[in-house]
Steps between C-alpha positions, in 0.01 A plus 500: 500500500608738777805712416833377620688698757836653429673229698321217314561646155867549568482872437611765738227739602582862436350776708295767331760768574775293340282437196436871462872573532586233241244639258618858551867413455418296189331805352780740595812287442677598173580246234835326535618402149811327628304259717760520777270612778479831673337806360693506171763330287867589502580741217830429328658811353782546253734609779437173684585298189814707441618460858436125485697468176791701641512297821492173302777624272711604799462164671580315174816705446617418853444128454648476147799731497666344194192548282448854627864593442493353150185692417639831625831443319321416176270801535803724548659351188185571300496860618865544402433352156206736455708802601838418344387302196581149385871436543810700424556649156763346276803707418605557141773236521267247660231560240750471213649175633156362573376571149816360339467168682126478433557561129728195480205269573395335175123510518460383141699182569283428802185554297623271222595229752155522661328470162711199406420327825127562463501358146702194608271438798192527277644230269574277798155554647317409181716192434455331836207283595291494812736284705770394251772664293639308200832558318356787298381663823836443672674680213289814549539470876879519474475801271265671747734433790797636301311817408399541865862474615608761244225736612591454868867574425415822316265604782767427762753712312251785469411482871870505594559815294188659646626418849831672421312808383287501816812474717626820339176679585479374857223352710390830654497681168190599310540185292502264798228675697289534186524129422401404854205743506382377159509143628301596810236690306460206264434256784280755678283544189475122463382470862231763450391336177467169682289664773269670248452183297435291811259759639303497176449124523420522872238768434328276247500179706419676827209669325362161398533370856339812644199463272463138607517591870273805464759734653458874506705739290678633809620151596617431148690830477667444837611148404623623165699778665672252729576273206651786299726591791611138534571475127710817496690386808579162344598647163727772636665280761579235240634770267723626781636151571574431132671838463725437802601157367588646159675804645823316577538388139477863386759607756747233388500630143664826621797313653500692829701425813330271758434782748361728230279223367367418847433865582317559173299180540383591851420858398302401191312223684406734787387769255281252312358369828423852621326595176283187489413534870408867462287421196313228688460724808350772283271247330375359829464848647293619205277192527454546876428870456241429233324239714507733802352783294219278370421379851483855635283605207261209562490584871418863424225402257357262759484775760333738256240239399438400863427859601498639854222265618729201565365153439131593529316785339254613768230738385180603665538271802528184283787298370509409130395155382845354548488581875323299766398763756226757524516782747284784621619800690852536624573139592212325326241254622680190623195274516569334166879531512710186532868458565699422186622169638157363588 
């Protein structure tokens, strides 16, 4: 059949000069890895990332002034604790009175009461049935309840004497600050342990899913990194919340005035918030820096492997097998050349 015209085939006829210009520009145009058009992709440098992070932080601090003020106040408190130490030192009189009151606590009586209660509860537990408790069981139940009341009374007396000793030392003393910091570090370690344990299980199950989906190692590592960051954020935030809820009970044992208790509570809560936030910021920053470094390394390796020839390796007037054009001379013979969209 006779060939269709450009109008019948629905294609736009291209003059020979335009075809030559398209072919020449296709040979000379550099490779654009970003795929955004133009003669090259936008290169993101470390200074651009830093400026973006600083501008975002500045806008966040303007919108959330309470959170920003609490963070700065807590960070200042942490710096003062690092420079001045943990709390004020006890004087000789305070230490003597503190030790005298603490020595009056009968630890042996509390231990004996706890042992008696455990033995009585064991007898009650073994005498009861699944859903019923006969007269023999009720007898051991009453003994267990009586031993429990005796143990609670001894514990309450010991806690009252300990509270009197703490009131002698003071809330801002090394005893009070040390107890609060020990409580925080305990919850902080528990949060990290939760994140590590959860990340271990996530690594195993995500590995199984990745093998089933035939994902690459890079995709698996990136997903695992995001999951680790989420686990640490959840664990440390929950540890911070539990610490703040238990902080007031610690403060009450020192019998401070209401204003002193409120001031100490706000200061300790802000310090804990600042530490957890700084830890998470450092964790996210390290992860982002590592990913950025790997991306730049891969980009550099890609440029080295690609060489100076761009997308096509032209040698001796011919394009390699992956190319579609052949040329002779400066601009090549255009008789067999076709536009890339035909």
